VMD Tcl script that builds the backbone (N, CA, C; Angstrom):
set m [mol new atoms 258]
animate dup $m
set s [atomselect $m all]
$s set {name element resname resid chain x y z} {
  {N N UNK 1 A -22.235 5.593 6.997}
  {CA C UNK 1 A -22.949 7.243 6.795}
  {C C UNK 1 A -20.908 8.256 6.420}
  {N N UNK 2 A -21.065 8.577 4.875}
  {CA C UNK 2 A -20.326 9.772 4.978}
  {C C UNK 2 A -19.713 10.544 6.167}
  {N N UNK 3 A -18.467 10.803 6.137}
  {CA C UNK 3 A -18.009 12.027 7.189}
  {C C UNK 3 A -17.896 13.351 6.496}
  {N N UNK 4 A -18.137 14.374 6.860}
  {CA C UNK 4 A -18.274 15.925 5.525}
  {C C UNK 4 A -17.537 16.219 6.436}
  {N N UNK 5 A -16.556 17.538 5.678}
  {CA C UNK 5 A -15.945 18.835 6.228}
  {C C UNK 5 A -16.028 19.632 5.407}
  {N N UNK 6 A -15.744 21.054 5.696}
  {CA C UNK 6 A -15.810 21.877 4.812}
  {C C UNK 6 A -14.546 22.786 4.125}
  {N N UNK 7 A -14.353 23.766 3.504}
  {CA C UNK 7 A -13.224 23.860 3.168}
  {C C UNK 7 A -12.735 25.101 3.563}
  {N N UNK 8 A -12.044 25.589 4.285}
  {CA C UNK 8 A -12.000 27.478 4.113}
  {C C UNK 8 A -11.274 27.966 3.268}
  {N N UNK 9 A -11.982 29.539 3.379}
  {CA C UNK 9 A -11.261 30.086 2.188}
  {C C UNK 9 A -9.463 30.208 2.139}
  {N N UNK 10 A -8.894 29.404 3.355}
  {CA C UNK 10 A -7.819 29.245 2.999}
  {C C UNK 10 A -7.100 28.222 2.626}
  {N N UNK 11 A -7.958 27.469 1.931}
  {CA C UNK 11 A -8.053 25.735 1.632}
  {C C UNK 11 A -8.116 25.016 2.768}
  {N N UNK 12 A -8.234 24.974 4.029}
  {CA C UNK 12 A -7.652 24.173 4.958}
  {C C UNK 12 A -9.139 23.500 5.339}
  {N N UNK 13 A -8.654 22.309 6.117}
  {CA C UNK 13 A -9.969 21.746 6.438}
  {C C UNK 13 A -9.625 20.903 7.558}
  {N N UNK 14 A -11.113 20.371 8.187}
  {CA C UNK 14 A -10.386 19.642 9.335}
  {C C UNK 14 A -11.005 18.188 9.018}
  {N N UNK 15 A -9.967 17.131 9.422}
  {CA C UNK 15 A -10.218 15.733 9.383}
  {C C UNK 15 A -11.619 15.145 10.505}
  {N N UNK 16 A -12.477 14.639 10.208}
  {CA C UNK 16 A -13.586 13.876 10.988}
  {C C UNK 16 A -12.757 13.325 12.301}
  {N N UNK 17 A -13.254 13.028 13.314}
  {CA C UNK 17 A -12.928 12.385 14.434}
  {C C UNK 17 A -12.855 11.064 14.205}
  {N N UNK 18 A -14.109 10.384 13.587}
  {CA C UNK 18 A -14.020 8.795 13.156}
  {C C UNK 18 A -13.047 8.632 11.965}
  {N N UNK 19 A -12.590 10.126 11.387}
  {CA C UNK 19 A -11.347 8.787 10.339}
  {C C UNK 19 A -10.249 9.131 11.230}
  {N N UNK 20 A -10.018 10.393 12.047}
  {CA C UNK 20 A -8.566 10.681 12.657}
  {C C UNK 20 A -8.742 9.191 13.522}
  {N N UNK 21 A -9.308 8.956 14.215}
  {CA C UNK 21 A -9.554 7.718 15.079}
  {C C UNK 21 A -9.068 6.302 14.030}
  {N N UNK 22 A -9.700 6.728 12.568}
  {CA C UNK 22 A -9.404 5.085 12.303}
  {C C UNK 22 A -7.978 4.968 11.716}
  {N N UNK 23 A -7.926 6.131 10.799}
  {CA C UNK 23 A -6.668 6.247 10.569}
  {C C UNK 23 A -5.337 6.367 11.957}
  {N N UNK 24 A -5.977 6.519 13.165}
  {CA C UNK 24 A -4.676 6.746 13.863}
  {C C UNK 24 A -4.065 8.517 14.000}
  {N N UNK 25 A -4.586 9.370 13.561}
  {CA C UNK 25 A -3.670 10.417 13.281}
  {C C UNK 25 A -3.790 11.342 14.252}
  {N N UNK 26 A -3.160 12.430 14.544}
  {CA C UNK 26 A -3.313 13.564 15.750}
  {C C UNK 26 A -2.303 14.495 14.882}
  {N N UNK 27 A -2.355 15.803 15.551}
  {CA C UNK 27 A -1.587 16.947 15.580}
  {C C UNK 27 A -0.354 16.352 14.815}
  {N N UNK 28 A 0.397 16.918 13.885}
  {CA C UNK 28 A 1.712 16.794 13.209}
  {C C UNK 28 A 1.571 15.639 12.140}
  {N N UNK 29 A 0.608 14.859 11.965}
  {CA C UNK 29 A 0.113 13.791 11.052}
  {C C UNK 29 A 0.732 14.087 9.914}
  {N N UNK 30 A 0.904 13.500 9.003}
  {CA C UNK 30 A 0.878 14.066 7.746}
  {C C UNK 30 A 0.613 13.187 6.771}
  {N N UNK 31 A -0.494 13.839 6.071}
  {CA C UNK 31 A -1.588 12.951 4.731}
  {C C UNK 31 A -1.081 13.253 3.600}
  {N N UNK 32 A -1.596 12.228 2.715}
  {CA C UNK 32 A -0.963 11.856 1.287}
  {C C UNK 32 A -2.113 12.209 0.745}
  {N N UNK 33 A -2.416 12.965 -0.235}
  {CA C UNK 33 A -3.168 13.506 -1.281}
  {C C UNK 33 A -3.282 12.877 -2.774}
  {N N UNK 34 A -3.584 12.041 -3.245}
  {CA C UNK 34 A -3.487 11.602 -4.679}
  {C C UNK 34 A -4.855 11.256 -5.198}
  {N N UNK 35 A -5.120 12.245 -6.589}
  {CA C UNK 35 A -6.542 11.710 -7.390}
  {C C UNK 35 A -5.859 10.506 -8.118}
  {N N UNK 36 A -7.558 9.942 -8.308}
  {CA C UNK 36 A -8.144 9.040 -8.963}
  {C C UNK 36 A -8.886 9.308 -9.811}
  {N N UNK 37 A -8.869 9.660 -11.155}
  {CA C UNK 37 A -9.853 9.903 -12.142}
  {C C UNK 37 A -10.577 10.742 -11.160}
  {N N UNK 38 A -11.564 10.837 -10.992}
  {CA C UNK 38 A -12.753 11.841 -10.185}
  {C C UNK 38 A -12.477 11.979 -8.909}
  {N N UNK 39 A -11.648 11.149 -7.942}
  {CA C UNK 39 A -12.151 10.789 -7.458}
  {C C UNK 39 A -10.716 11.176 -5.930}
  {N N UNK 40 A -10.733 11.588 -4.852}
  {CA C UNK 40 A -9.708 11.997 -4.239}
  {C C UNK 40 A -9.224 10.609 -2.928}
  {N N UNK 41 A -8.223 10.587 -2.912}
  {CA C UNK 41 A -7.748 9.297 -2.010}
  {C C UNK 41 A -6.867 10.315 -0.928}
  {N N UNK 42 A -7.144 10.369 0.066}
  {CA C UNK 42 A -6.492 10.644 1.757}
  {C C UNK 42 A -6.174 9.535 2.613}
  {N N UNK 43 A -4.901 9.732 2.731}
  {CA C UNK 43 A -4.253 8.590 3.659}
  {C C UNK 43 A -3.177 9.206 4.475}
  {N N UNK 44 A -2.586 7.925 5.577}
  {CA C UNK 44 A -1.804 8.083 6.425}
  {C C UNK 44 A -0.302 8.524 5.757}
  {N N UNK 45 A 0.506 9.146 5.697}
  {CA C UNK 45 A 1.624 8.783 4.633}
  {C C UNK 45 A 2.166 8.257 5.166}
  {N N UNK 46 A 3.305 6.919 4.708}
  {CA C UNK 46 A 3.766 5.639 4.984}
  {C C UNK 46 A 2.649 4.866 4.830}
  {N N UNK 47 A 2.211 4.819 4.947}
  {CA C UNK 47 A 0.908 3.617 4.803}
  {C C UNK 47 A 0.523 2.791 3.153}
  {N N UNK 48 A 0.446 1.989 2.614}
  {CA C UNK 48 A -0.225 2.330 1.591}
  {C C UNK 48 A -1.042 0.708 0.855}
  {N N UNK 49 A -1.847 0.536 0.659}
  {CA C UNK 49 A -2.686 -0.625 0.179}
  {C C UNK 49 A -1.693 -1.618 -0.662}
  {N N UNK 50 A -2.524 -2.909 -0.691}
  {CA C UNK 50 A -1.989 -3.833 -1.124}
  {C C UNK 50 A -1.179 -3.642 -2.775}
  {N N UNK 51 A -2.509 -2.827 -3.217}
  {CA C UNK 51 A -1.907 -2.566 -4.762}
  {C C UNK 51 A -0.971 -1.674 -4.648}
  {N N UNK 52 A -1.078 -0.873 -3.982}
  {CA C UNK 52 A 0.342 0.047 -4.014}
  {C C UNK 52 A 1.732 -0.880 -4.093}
  {N N UNK 53 A 1.864 -1.483 -3.466}
  {CA C UNK 53 A 3.239 -2.386 -2.799}
  {C C UNK 53 A 3.287 -3.177 -4.094}
  {N N UNK 54 A 2.254 -3.434 -4.566}
  {CA C UNK 54 A 2.059 -4.772 -5.924}
  {C C UNK 54 A 3.090 -3.511 -6.856}
  {N N UNK 55 A 2.203 -2.598 -7.004}
  {CA C UNK 55 A 2.569 -1.878 -8.502}
  {C C UNK 55 A 4.197 -1.171 -8.065}
  {N N UNK 56 A 5.169 -1.451 -6.809}
  {CA C UNK 56 A 6.195 -0.967 -6.775}
  {C C UNK 56 A 7.068 -2.119 -7.033}
  {N N UNK 57 A 6.567 -3.435 -6.442}
  {CA C UNK 57 A 7.519 -4.703 -6.389}
  {C C UNK 57 A 7.413 -4.941 -7.919}
  {N N UNK 58 A 6.342 -4.932 -8.919}
  {CA C UNK 58 A 6.168 -5.226 -9.928}
  {C C UNK 58 A 5.783 -4.327 -11.015}
  {N N UNK 59 A 6.491 -3.040 -11.417}
  {CA C UNK 59 A 6.197 -2.005 -11.973}
  {C C UNK 59 A 6.016 -2.395 -13.339}
  {N N UNK 60 A 6.571 -3.844 -14.117}
  {CA C UNK 60 A 6.095 -4.430 -15.028}
  {C C UNK 60 A 5.202 -5.361 -15.248}
  {N N UNK 61 A 3.989 -5.258 -14.596}
  {CA C UNK 61 A 3.218 -6.270 -13.983}
  {C C UNK 61 A 3.275 -7.577 -13.488}
  {N N UNK 62 A 2.239 -8.511 -13.016}
  {CA C UNK 62 A 2.767 -9.338 -11.947}
  {C C UNK 62 A 3.996 -10.410 -13.261}
  {N N UNK 63 A 4.835 -10.605 -11.849}
  {CA C UNK 63 A 6.001 -12.120 -12.852}
  {C C UNK 63 A 4.376 -12.900 -13.118}
  {N N UNK 64 A 5.559 -14.163 -14.130}
  {CA C UNK 64 A 4.619 -15.385 -14.789}
  {C C UNK 64 A 4.234 -16.068 -13.507}
  {N N UNK 65 A 3.292 -16.706 -13.976}
  {CA C UNK 65 A 2.945 -17.806 -13.049}
  {C C UNK 65 A 3.768 -19.015 -13.004}
  {N N UNK 66 A 3.998 -19.943 -11.853}
  {CA C UNK 66 A 4.637 -21.356 -11.781}
  {C C UNK 66 A 3.381 -22.096 -11.589}
  {N N UNK 67 A 4.024 -23.173 -11.602}
  {CA C UNK 67 A 3.247 -24.194 -10.842}
  {C C UNK 67 A 3.756 -24.814 -10.413}
  {N N UNK 68 A 2.848 -25.945 -9.069}
  {CA C UNK 68 A 3.447 -25.881 -7.739}
  {C C UNK 68 A 4.800 -26.912 -8.362}
  {N N UNK 69 A 4.660 -27.838 -9.007}
  {CA C UNK 69 A 5.768 -28.389 -9.350}
  {C C UNK 69 A 7.128 -27.676 -10.241}
  {N N UNK 70 A 6.913 -26.679 -10.579}
  {CA C UNK 70 A 8.040 -25.481 -10.491}
  {C C UNK 70 A 8.752 -25.114 -8.996}
  {N N UNK 71 A 7.590 -24.724 -8.392}
  {CA C UNK 71 A 8.070 -23.987 -7.185}
  {C C UNK 71 A 8.908 -24.980 -5.966}
  {N N UNK 72 A 8.305 -25.999 -6.625}
  {CA C UNK 72 A 9.229 -27.626 -5.701}
  {C C UNK 72 A 10.562 -27.652 -5.728}
  {N N UNK 73 A 10.758 -27.731 -7.424}
  {CA C UNK 73 A 11.730 -27.612 -7.988}
  {C C UNK 73 A 12.413 -26.587 -7.799}
  {N N UNK 74 A 12.202 -25.432 -7.824}
  {CA C UNK 74 A 13.289 -24.361 -7.144}
  {C C UNK 74 A 13.745 -24.373 -5.961}
  {N N UNK 75 A 12.512 -24.727 -4.873}
  {CA C UNK 75 A 12.941 -25.093 -3.768}
  {C C UNK 75 A 14.176 -25.973 -2.654}
  {N N UNK 76 A 14.106 -26.845 -4.113}
  {CA C UNK 76 A 14.754 -27.894 -4.142}
  {C C UNK 76 A 15.988 -27.444 -4.344}
  {N N UNK 77 A 16.148 -26.890 -5.498}
  {CA C UNK 77 A 17.587 -26.365 -5.905}
  {C C UNK 77 A 18.221 -25.294 -4.875}
  {N N UNK 78 A 17.316 -24.294 -4.198}
  {CA C UNK 78 A 18.035 -23.623 -3.341}
  {C C UNK 78 A 18.817 -24.646 -2.432}
  {N N UNK 79 A 17.725 -25.426 -1.739}
  {CA C UNK 79 A 17.997 -26.060 -0.825}
  {C C UNK 79 A 19.419 -26.715 -0.667}
  {N N UNK 80 A 20.206 -27.634 -2.246}
  {CA C UNK 80 A 20.895 -28.507 -2.431}
  {C C UNK 80 A 22.124 -27.173 -2.552}
  {N N UNK 81 A 21.587 -25.966 -3.206}
  {CA C UNK 81 A 23.196 -25.001 -3.501}
  {C C UNK 81 A 23.478 -24.323 -1.485}
  {N N UNK 82 A 22.351 -24.075 -1.247}
  {CA C UNK 82 A 22.971 -23.868 -0.176}
  {C C UNK 82 A 23.359 -24.716 1.021}
  {N N UNK 83 A 23.210 -25.794 0.899}
  {CA C UNK 83 A 23.545 -27.132 1.831}
  {C C UNK 83 A 24.924 -27.749 0.924}
  {N N UNK 84 A 25.154 -27.268 0.162}
  {CA C UNK 84 A 26.273 -27.922 -0.595}
  {C C UNK 84 A 27.483 -27.691 0.049}
  {N N UNK 85 A 28.142 -28.857 0.281}
  {CA C UNK 85 A 29.755 -29.426 0.516}
  {C C UNK 85 A 30.803 -28.518 -0.405}
  {N N UNK 86 A 31.411 -27.941 -0.481}
  {CA C UNK 86 A 32.340 -27.410 -1.050}
  {C C UNK 86 A 33.499 -27.860 -0.935}
}
mol reanalyze $m
mol bondsrecalc $m
mol representation Tube
mol addrep $m
């Protein structure tokens, strides 16, 4: 069941208790508001979804896919360079 709250004449609203508990917020907490199409997403500031983190890490899209063989070769090269005697 969705939690409801009203907007006051000053544009203020109360965050329902169930939501405050779930987000771990209280007096002084900062909320972040974002629109996504016709929806509004409200989250505790500083908490991001895995999609948010992925977009931040890979702004040009997902990195190219690599095979297991490619990954093993890369690890082997890294270990050789790291432990090379100079």
